[in-house]
C-alpha positions in Angstrom: 0.0 0.0 0.0 2.9 2.3 0.6 4.9 1.6 -2.6 3.6 4.9 -4.1 5.3 6.8 -1.3 8.7 5.1 -1.2 10.3 7.7 -3.4 8.7 10.7 -1.9 10.1 11.6 1.5 8.0 14.8 1.8 4.7 13.0 1.5 5.8 10.4 4.0 6.9 13.0 6.5 3.7 15.0 6.1 1.5 12.0 6.5 3.4 10.8 9.6 3.2 14.3 11.0 -0.6 14.4 10.7 -0.8 10.9 12.3 1.2 12.2 15.3 -0.9 15.4 15.6 -4.1 13.3 15.6 -2.8 11.3 18.5 -2.2 14.5 20.6 -5.7 15.8 20.2 -7.5 13.0 22.0 -7.8 12.2 25.8 -4.5 11.3 27.3 -2.8 14.4 25.8 -6.0 16.4 25.3 -4.3 19.0 23.1 -7.6 19.7 21.4 -6.5 23.0 19.8 -4.1 21.1 17.6 -7.2 19.5 15.9 -7.7 22.7 13.9 -4.4 22.1 12.0 -3.8 18.3 12.5 -4.9 17.4 8.9 -3.1 20.3 7.2 0.1 18.2 6.6 -1.9 15.4 5.2 -3.8 17.7 2.9 -0.5 19.2 1.6 0.9 15.7 1.1 -2.0 14.6 -1.2 -2.2 17.9 -3.1 -2.1 17.3 -6.9 -1.5 13.5 -6.2 -3.3 10.6 -7.9 -5.9 8.8 -5.9 -3.6 5.8 -5.6 -0.8 7.9 -4.1 -3.2 9.7 -1.9 -4.6 6.4 -0.5 -1.0 5.5 0.6 -0.6 8.8 2.4 -4.0 8.5 4.1 -3.3 4.9 5.1 0.1 5.9 6.7 -1.4 8.8 8.6 -4.2 6.6 9.8 -1.9 3.8 10.8 0.3 6.1 12.9 -2.6 7.8 14.6 -4.6 4.7 15.5 -1.4 2.9 16.7 -0.9 5.8 19.1 -4.5 6.3 20.1 -5.2 2.6 20.7 -1.8 1.7 22.2 -3.7 0.3 25.2 -4.6 -2.8 23.2 -1.0 -4.0 23.8 -0.9 -3.9 27.7 -4.5 -5.2 27.8 -3.7 -8.3 25.8 -0.4 -8.9 27.7 -2.2 -8.6 31.0 -4.6 -11.3 29.7 -1.7 -13.7 29.5 -0.7 -13.4 25.8 2.9 -12.6 24.8 4.1 -9.2 23.7 4.6 -10.2 20.1 1.0 -11.3 19.7 -0.2 -8.1 21.4 1.8 -5.8 19.1 0.6 -7.8 16.1 -3.0 -7.4 17.1 -2.5 -3.7 17.5 -0.9 -3.5 14.0 -3.7 -5.5 12.4 -6.4 -3.4 14.1 -4.7 -0.1 13.2 -4.3 -1.2 9.6 -8.0 -2.0 9.3 -9.0 1.4 10.6 -6.3 3.1 8.5 -8.1 1.8 5.4 -10.8 4.4 6.0 -8.3 7.2 6.1 -6.8 5.9 2.9 -10.2 5.7 1.3 -10.9 9.3 2.3 -7.7 10.6 0.8 -8.2 8.7 -2.4 -11.8 9.9 -2.7 -10.7 13.5 -2.0 -8.0 13.3 -4.7 -10.4 11.9 -7.2 -13.1 14.5 -6.4 -10.6 17.4 -6.8 -10.6 16.9 -10.5 -9.1 19.9 -12.3 -10.8 22.5 -10.1 -8.8 25.2 -8.5 -7.5 24.4 -5.0 -8.9 26.5 -2.2 -12.4 27.1 -3.6 -15.4 26.7 -1.4 -16.4 23.5 -3.1 -13.1 21.9 -2.4 -13.3 22.8 1.3 -16.9 21.6 1.5 -16.0 18.4 -0.3 -13.1 17.6 2.0 -15.3 18.1 5.1 -18.2 16.1 3.6 -16.0 13.2 2.6 -14.4 13.0 6.0 -17.7 12.8 7.9 -19.0 10.2 5.4 -15.9 8.2 6.1 -16.4 8.5 9.9 -20.0 7.5 9.5 -19.0 4.4 7.5 -16.4 3.5 10.1 -19.1 3.5 12.7 -21.2 1.0 10.7 -19.0 -1.3 8.7 -18.5 -4.7 10.4 -20.7 -3.7 13.4 -18.8 -0.4 13.6 -16.0 1.1 15.7 -16.6 4.9 15.8 -13.7 5.4 18.3 -11.6 8.6 18.1 -13.9 10.5 15.7 -12.3 13.9 15.0 -15.2 15.7 16.8 -14.5 13.9 20.0 -11.3 15.9 20.4 -13.5 18.8 21.5 -15.2 17.0 24.5 -14.0 19.6 26.9 -15.0 22.6 24.7 -18.7 22.7 25.4 -19.2 25.8 23.2 -17.9 24.0 20.2 -20.1 20.9 20.4 -23.6 22.3 20.8 -24.3 21.8 17.1 -24.4 18.1 17.9 -28.1 18.4 18.7 -28.7 18.8 15.0 -25.8 16.9 13.4 -24.5 14.4 16.0 -20.7 14.4 16.6 -20.2 14.4 12.8 -21.1 18.1 12.7 -18.1 19.0 14.9 -15.8 16.8 12.7 -17.2 18.6 9.7 -16.3 22.0 11.1 -12.8 20.9 12.2 -12.0 19.4 8.7 -13.3 22.6 7.0 -10.9 24.7 9.0 -8.0 22.4 8.2 -8.9 22.6 4.5 -8.9 26.4 4.7 -5.5 26.4 6.3 -4.1 23.9 3.7 -5.5 26.0 0.9 -4.0 29.2 2.4 -0.5 27.6 2.6 -0.8 26.2 -0.9 -1.5 29.6 -2.3 1.1 31.6 -0.4 3.7 31.6 -3.2 1.3 33.0 -5.8 -1.4 34.9 -4.0 -0.2 36.6 -0.8 -3.2 38.8 -0.7 -5.6 35.9 -0.2 -4.0 34.8 3.1 -6.1 37.3 4.9 -9.2 36.0 3.3 -8.5 32.5 4.5 -7.8 33.7 8.0 -11.0 35.6 8.0 -12.9 32.5 6.8 -11.4 30.5 9.7 -12.3 33.2 12.2 -15.9 33.3 10.9 -16.3 29.5 11.0 -15.0 29.1 14.5 -16.6 32.2 16.0 -20.0 31.4 14.5 -20.0 27.9 15.9 -18.8 29.1 19.3 -21.4 31.9 19.4 -24.1 29.4 18.5 -22.9 27.2 21.3 -22.9 30.0 23.9 -26.5 30.9 23.1 -27.6 27.3 23.1 -26.1 26.7 26.5 -27.8 29.8 27.9 -31.1 28.7 26.4 -30.8 25.2 28.0 -29.9 26.7 31.4 -33.1 28.8 31.3 -35.3 25.8 30.8 -37.0 25.0 34.1 -36.6 21.3 34.8 -39.1 20.3 37.4 -38.2 16.6 37.4 -35.0 15.4 39.0 -33.6 12.2 40.5 -30.9 11.8 43.2 -28.5 9.3 41.7 -25.6 7.5 43.3 -22.9 5.7 41.2 -20.9 3.0 42.8 -17.2 2.4 41.8 -16.0 -0.9 43.4 -12.5 -0.9 41.8 -12.4 -4.6 41.4 -9.4 -5.9 39.4 -10.4 -7.6 36.2 -8.5 -10.7 37.2 -10.4 -10.9 40.6 -13.9 -10.6 39.1 -14.5 -14.2 38.1 -12.2 -15.9 40.7 -14.2 -17.9 43.2 -11.7 -16.9 45.9 -12.8 -13.3 45.7 -16.6 -13.6 45.5 -17.2 -12.7 49.1 -14.6 -9.9 49.0 -16.5 -8.4 46.0 -19.9 -8.6 47.7 -18.5 -7.1 50.9 -16.9 -4.3 48.8 -20.2 -3.2 47.2 -22.2 -3.8 50.4 -19.9 -1.3 52.2 -20.4 1.2 49.4 -24.2 0.9 49.5 -24.3 1.2 53.2 -22.2 4.4 53.2 -24.1 5.9 50.3 -27.5 5.1 51.8 -26.9 7.7 54.5 -27.2 10.4 51.8 -30.7 9.1 50.7 -30.2 8.5 47.0 -33.2 7.5 45.0 -31.4 5.3 42.4 -28.1 3.5 42.9 -26.2 2.5 39.8 -23.7 -0.4 39.9 -21.1 -1.0 37.2 -21.3 -3.6 34.4 -21.1 -7.2 35.6 -20.6 -5.9 39.2 -21.9 -9.1 40.7 -19.6 -12.1 40.9 -22.4 -14.4 39.7 -26.0 -14.6 38.5 -28.5 -12.4 40.3 -31.5 -14.5 39.4 -30.0 -18.0 39.9 -27.7 -17.7 42.9 -29.8 -17.5 46.1 -27.0 -16.1 48.3 -26.3 -13.2 45.9 -30.0 -12.4 45.4 -30.7 -12.4 49.2 -27.8 -10.0 49.8 -29.1 -7.6 47.0 -32.6 -7.8 48.5 -31.2 -6.9 51.9 -29.2 -4.0 50.6 -32.1 -2.7 48.6 -34.4 -2.8 51.6 -31.9 -1.1 53.8 -31.0 1.7 51.3 -34.6 2.4 50.3 -33.5 3.0 46.8 -33.9 1.5 43.4 -30.8 -0.3 42.1 -29.6 -0.7 38.6 -27.1 -3.6 38.8 -24.9 -5.1 36.2 -25.0 -8.9 36.2 -24.7 -11.8 33.6 -28.0 -13.5 32.9 -28.9 -17.0 31.7 -32.1 -17.7 29.8 -33.0 -20.6 27.5 -29.3 -21.7 27.6 -28.2 -18.3 26.3 -26.0 -15.9 28.2 -26.6 -12.2 28.3 -24.7 -9.2 29.5 -27.5 -7.5 31.5 -28.6 -4.7 33.8 -31.3 -5.4 36.3 -33.7 -3.0 38.0 -34.3 -3.9 41.6 -37.0 -2.2 43.7 -36.5 -0.8 47.3 -38.3 -4.0 48.4 -35.8 -6.2 46.7 -37.9 -7.3 43.8 -36.4 -7.7 40.3 -38.6 -5.5 38.2 -37.0 -5.7 34.8 -33.8 -6.1 32.9 -31.9 -4.8 29.9 -29.7 -7.1 27.8 -26.8 -5.5 26.0 -27.7 -5.1 22.3 -24.4 -4.1 20.7 -21.9 -6.7 21.7 -18.1 -6.4 21.4 -16.8 -8.5 18.5 -14.5 -11.3 19.6 -14.7 -10.3 23.2 -18.5 -11.0 23.6 -19.4 -12.7 20.4 -17.5 -14.3 17.6 -19.0 -14.4 14.0 -18.8 -17.9 12.6 -17.7 -19.3 15.9 -19.1 -22.8 15.3 -17.1 -23.2 12.0 -13.9 -21.4 13.2 -13.7 -23.3 16.4 -13.4 -26.6 14.6 -10.1 -25.4 13.1 -9.0 -23.2 16.0 -10.1 -24.8 19.3 -8.8 -21.8 21.3 -11.7 -19.8 19.9 -14.3 -22.0 21.5 -14.0 -20.0 24.7 -14.6 -16.7 23.1 -17.8 -14.8 22.4 -20.3 -16.6 24.6 -22.9 -13.8 24.9 -26.1 -13.3 23.0 -27.3 -9.9 21.9 -30.5 -8.4 23.3 -33.1 -6.8 21.2 -35.2 -4.5 23.5 -34.0 -0.9 23.9 -37.1 0.4 25.7 -35.3 0.9 28.9 -36.0 0.4 32.6 -39.2 2.0 33.9 -39.0 3.6 37.4 -41.4 5.9 39.2 -39.0 8.7 38.4 -39.0 8.1 34.7 -37.6 5.7 32.2 -33.8 4.9 32.3 -32.1 4.2 29.1 -29.3 1.8 29.9 -26.1 1.5 27.7 -23.7 -1.2 28.7 -19.9 -0.5 28.1 -19.1 0.7 24.7 -22.7 1.0 23.6 -22.3 4.6 24.6 -20.1 5.3 21.6 -22.9 4.6 19.1 -25.1 7.7 18.5 -27.9 5.8 16.7 -28.3 3.3 19.6 -28.5 6.1 22.1 -31.1 7.9 20.0 -33.2 4.8 19.8 -33.3 4.6 23.6 -34.3 8.2 23.9 -37.0 7.8 21.4 -38.4 5.0 23.5 -39.0 7.5 26.3 -35.8 7.5 28.3 -35.6 10.5 30.6 -32.1 9.7 31.8 -29.2 7.8 30.3 -27.3 5.3 32.5 -24.0 4.0 31.2 -22.6 1.1 33.2 -19.2 -0.3 32.2 -16.2 -2.3 33.3 -13.1 -0.6 32.0 -10.8 -2.6 34.3 -9.6 -4.4 31.2 -7.7 -1.3 30.2 -6.0 -0.7 33.6 -4.9 3.0 33.9 -4.4 3.7 30.2 -5.8 6.5 28.2 -8.7 4.2 27.1 -10.6 5.1 30.2 -10.7 8.8 29.5 -11.2 8.2 25.7 -14.3 6.1 26.6 -15.7 8.6 29.0 -15.2 11.5 26.6 -17.6 10.1 24.1 -20.5 10.0 26.6 -20.4 13.8 26.5 -21.7 13.9 23.0 -24.6 11.5 23.6 -25.8 14.0 26.2 -25.7 17.0 23.8 -27.2 15.1 20.9 -30.3 14.3 22.8 -30.2 17.0 25.6 -30.2 14.3 28.2 -28.2 13.8 31.4 -25.8 10.9 31.5 -25.1 8.9 34.7 -22.0 6.7 34.4 -20.8 3.9 36.8 -17.5 2.3 35.9 -15.8 -0.5 37.9 -12.4 1.2 38.1 -13.4 4.6 36.7 -14.1 7.0 35.3 -17.6 7.3 36.9 -19.5 10.6 36.9 -22.3 12.8 35.7 -22.7 14.7 32.5 -25.4 17.4 32.0 -27.5 17.9 28.9 -25.2 20.4 27.3 -22.1 18.3 27.8 -20.8 19.7 31.0 -19.0 17.2 33.2 -20.4 17.9 36.7 -18.6 15.4 38.7 -16.2 12.5 38.2 -14.3 9.9 40.3 -10.6 9.3 40.1 -9.3 6.2 38.3 -8.6 3.1 40.4 -10.3 4.2 43.6 -13.1 2.6 45.6 -15.7 5.2 46.0 -19.3 6.4 45.3 -20.6 9.7 44.0 -24.0 11.3 44.5 -25.7 14.0 42.5 -29.2 15.3 41.7 -29.8 14.9 38.0 -32.3 16.7 35.8 -34.7 14.8 33.5 -34.7 15.2 29.7 -37.4 17.8 28.9 -37.5 17.9 25.1 -36.7 16.2 21.9 -33.8 17.5 19.7 -33.7 17.5 16.0 -31.2 14.7 16.1 -33.4 12.7 18.4 -36.4 13.0 16.1 -34.7 12.7 12.7 -31.3 11.0 13.2 -28.5 11.4 10.7 -30.2 13.8 8.3 -26.9 15.8 8.3 -25.1 12.8 6.8 -27.6 12.5 4.1 -27.5 16.2 3.3 -23.7 16.4 3.0 -23.7 13.2 0.9 -26.1 14.7 -1.6 -24.4 18.0 -1.8 -20.9 16.5 -2.1 -22.2 14.1 -4.8 -23.7 17.0 -6.7 -20.4 19.0 -6.5 -18.4 16.0 -7.7 -20.8 15.1 -10.5 -20.8 18.7 -11.7 -17.0 18.9 -11.6 -16.3 15.5 -13.2 -14.0 12.8 -11.7 -10.6 12.0 -13.2 -9.2 8.5 -13.7 -8.0 6.7 -10.6 -4.4 6.5 -11.5 
């Protein structure tokens, strides 16, 4: 894939530079301001290049960036007992697959450029449109993995992300790419048209300031909405090591751990207590000693409990969340709908395990189907288990089923204290803004916390601490454009980009 670059050190250097800058903008480094120029070197690298050469540059930039962003795959696999070589190989394979999307974007952009003059509005729009179409595709192909979308870099900049209630996170990515394209056009034209530099700078200023001004007014408007309905939530963070969770020797320790947290938190009179994903060291409905303990804790606390526990039904295993009443009754449950490939389910497992017996122990969960949520006297709770929170469409479906609050339970102990924990948490911010709904998050080892309906993080726990956090949370009070209509923005940019490309004409691919 890189043979087109082997004789061009400049393109290689620029592609690698963009890859490095894309690492720095995400949680871990959190240098989000770099996002506004991170793609400029890549755009310069593919300027006037063929689609084939541009694909190579995009692939290289993507491979570098995903290797850096997803580095936590290596220590996670090693900690699970595999050797370092296998762990690095898996990271390389995963990064290569994701990098194909960046390569496809660059190839499409080079093909779409045609013979039109660089720096025109249509080129800038086309670049931004093709990028968000690529991100959308990455979130859907092979069950999707929309991790580290460009817009997520702005998770701490609440003023920049309010457009999400109309466009989802893709609108923020669109704006960032448009600014990058303007800067790239400005640099390209410096030798010939010095006077146009100021025009490009003014364009950047107008794009960024318009989006930020819109964000300021939206936040003020949301703050002025009187929310009468609230719930006092408590999130529990047990801080149980991943390699203790299913060890019989630690079952009592785990139950004692959470019992202590519930007893301490009950003094503050929460109405709903949220436990992390698979918090219980067994099956709530089938193990009498576990159920009786949960019943005892529920009665003593006087609160509803949302508890992560595996479930068995009709010889099928589910990753579930149970709603338990203050009297200890199991009222309802939610089964995880979007399972993690390989980790929770393995496509073609029956066939593959015949040739590779080691695969027989993987992917034992069955996907749920119902996204209607858990009904409480305080309103319906939309529950998202683990990485389900990174999928905008799934969250939207739950809100459309009447969810007044979003509850995200997860077990990020797999990733120890790597950047994966903050990367995962940051994406929940956008689900709140897209649907103007509060997010309550309980994570086994962190990060647990609360996110308000305009994306403000109102409280978080530290990583790897045993603790609980209590906060009064406002109910969702209205539907947003995105909640009602979904990815209309994606359809619009696709149609407009297609119209521009058809009008311009597309050159040969080599």
